[in-house]
Steps between C-alpha positions, in 0.01 A plus 500: 500500500261779595453601863169305495672186370752534782223550755322179414824310473562594862148416618433170322762271667352565844136492380441860597232696324509858380262757649437768237298809600363743244507875555377779272771754422410852617192425710471718698847618402842354410651570839239278661542237228864476598411471867252220430755309289759530779247380753394197295857394431587546868220255582654241268354554152709327236407719205293813456261570213459870423196605297561775246173699483324486167169655393363177349627216717445138397349256746531733801205516736349815654750530788807510271323700233414765758861514618618548139248785457614675820868478388429626149289783633815623667678501162729206581752429230704184421820703540394588858450132583841406361664787688344376824621149433854607417528634855323205659596181316868483591404479871193271454580138579251368242466535125232735360292427192260737333143417403481708189277531192666416168370834375737682737794279395422536129456874516838540670669243274574140598878536537464840670247377755702194598825705521336772713333245726829318557672829570238559770573160656194315362548130443211426267158589367156339520314604182135391528382631161781356286363207288744215458477546119657843541740431783800386296680831449476599866583148621816503292615836644426380852694171451799690365501739795414249775181689567209276586186514288219353712180403327163385619316171460136483608253222577348545153827492307500197269778261600683521166499878531614482862810306387572762235473777757741312727751488220499881465512555880802549714543541879169337601150427369223712648212258542164670535300321763150601389309596189441878519674800650724560801342538839471333836307166505354299780573174317716378214403225254610149591586411140778758523720245670458252214558766235824615659615138552445434128706804397776415747551171327571681170728789591803558722405862562381597845121544523361781715127538563314826525152655480279458803774381740435691819451265799722267698281208392562585137873495566485165671290354217729618219848479654539126429465552123640854453849640497363837610182680592405851386283721716376828358156646563504430878821704528397776262171541700703547820739747333209713384419576862824703525311785334283543808685337790842535661748330271687336787182316602434389140853373459473302821178338382652412165801349674275297734290374204810393307642328807172304539511375143873424523434298812246295309741457212785374713279298729 
């Protein structure tokens, strides 16, 4: 079992849901990334998603794209991210997964990427631009090494294809709540609940919902059908303020925001 399998095995019997914040690696710098991850886990986050900056991100909205650009402008390297995680992950009471383009994995080599990620303490990878038709080789490596390969299903994914994606997925399914890109929303579509309920009846994998989740009312709406909720742009937007405001204040606000959503999740 991977660390993510173990996490959900611990949460499910009591009906607890996973809170999964997203943070961009290296924005504004890796030292602050580590501080934010520690803060989020201290508030009760179950799992942390770390975005690996990429020049041509798939499905990311303007807030996350801008954070990637800022990190890349400072010449951030994958090796730097892994070095930060090697020092952080052993003391972090939650698994870390990377949101990473397949181009980065492919360029490094499938076996090499997974081995280096595991050596850094990473438990899995979300690969948004890996089509299910091409996922077999990486999925086989991940299964052999107990490294979760998390793939996305969207509202427009045909149901037959959604089942095929679930077969190549390990850890959990990342269910995209809306058609479009990441970013904070005021409302989420009501048919989302029916879509997730349909998928739940056809896979034993945990289903975690992301894209647009940013408010306590979103959390309360989705918690009954989800195993976990992923919050990204709302956190990345707050992290960006560390470039112009005292970091202690920004960390406190991020912690308060996470606590508010966690309260809605457990309530």
